[in-house]
C-alpha positions in Angstrom: 147.4 108.6 97.6 148.7 109.6 100.7 150.7 111.9 99.1 147.6 113.3 97.2 145.7 113.7 100.3 148.6 115.5 102.0 149.3 117.9 98.9 145.6 119.1 99.0 145.5 119.4 102.6 148.5 121.5 102.9 147.1 123.5 99.4 143.8 124.0 101.5 145.5 124.8 104.9 146.2 128.8 104.4 142.2 129.7 103.5 140.7 127.6 105.9 142.8 129.3 108.5 141.6 132.4 107.3 144.0 135.6 105.9 147.8 134.8 105.2 150.3 136.5 107.8 151.9 139.5 106.4 155.4 140.3 107.0 156.7 143.3 109.2 159.5 145.3 107.9 160.9 148.9 107.4 162.2 149.8 104.3 165.0 151.9 103.8 167.7 153.2 106.4 166.2 154.3 109.2 169.0 156.5 110.8 170.0 158.3 107.4 173.4 159.6 108.9 176.8 157.4 109.2 175.9 155.1 111.8 177.4 151.7 110.8 176.9 148.4 113.2 174.1 149.5 115.8 173.1 148.1 118.5 169.8 148.5 120.5 168.6 148.4 123.7 164.8 149.7 125.3 165.5 151.9 128.0 163.4 151.6 131.4 162.3 155.7 130.0 160.5 153.6 126.8 162.5 154.9 124.3 164.6 152.4 121.7 168.8 153.8 121.7 171.2 153.0 119.3 174.8 152.8 119.9 177.4 152.5 116.6 181.1 151.8 115.6 182.9 155.2 116.3 182.0 158.1 113.1 181.4 161.9 113.1 184.5 162.4 115.7 182.7 160.1 118.2 183.3 156.8 119.7 180.2 155.5 120.3 177.8 157.5 118.9 173.7 157.4 120.0 170.7 157.8 118.3 167.1 157.3 120.5 163.8 156.6 119.0 160.6 156.5 120.5 158.7 154.2 118.1 161.6 152.0 116.3 160.9 153.7 112.9 162.2 157.7 113.3 165.5 158.2 114.7 167.4 161.0 116.3 171.2 161.1 116.3 171.7 162.6 119.5 175.6 163.9 118.9 176.4 162.3 122.5 179.5 160.2 123.0 178.5 156.9 125.0 182.1 156.6 125.0 183.7 159.8 125.6 187.2 158.7 126.9 188.3 154.7 125.4 190.1 152.6 127.9 193.7 152.0 128.4 193.0 148.8 126.3 192.7 150.7 122.9 194.9 150.8 120.7 193.9 153.4 118.2 191.0 154.9 119.7 188.1 153.3 117.2 185.4 151.3 118.7 183.9 149.2 116.6 180.1 147.3 116.8 179.8 147.9 120.5 177.4 145.3 122.1 175.3 147.4 124.9 173.3 145.6 127.4 171.1 146.9 129.8 171.2 146.7 133.4 168.3 147.2 135.5 169.0 148.1 139.1 167.5 149.1 142.4 168.4 150.7 145.5 167.4 149.2 149.3 169.4 150.9 150.9 170.6 154.4 149.5 175.0 153.4 149.3 173.6 149.7 148.1 172.5 149.1 144.3 171.6 145.7 143.1 171.7 145.0 139.6 170.5 142.3 137.7 
């Protein structure tokens, strides 16, 4: 008896709550060039930035977007000179974070 009531309740809840939730998504690639393993961050300027594994002769290529749908590959390298830690110049799957800094004095900055 209880399971029959529970089943009926679970079947009616979506109709009583209004319209069903719709999935949001983007179909297909939004960066159509070779831009593997991207890492995304939203800049303080409101733009989205994507950084990828080395491709096109760049160590860490950069792409930008204002809406997270339409992207422009900038042709710039976020890491034009690879450190001594690299064994071959390839940089894979960069992980990018944003640190916001504020200056309380012209010669001092605090990052958080």
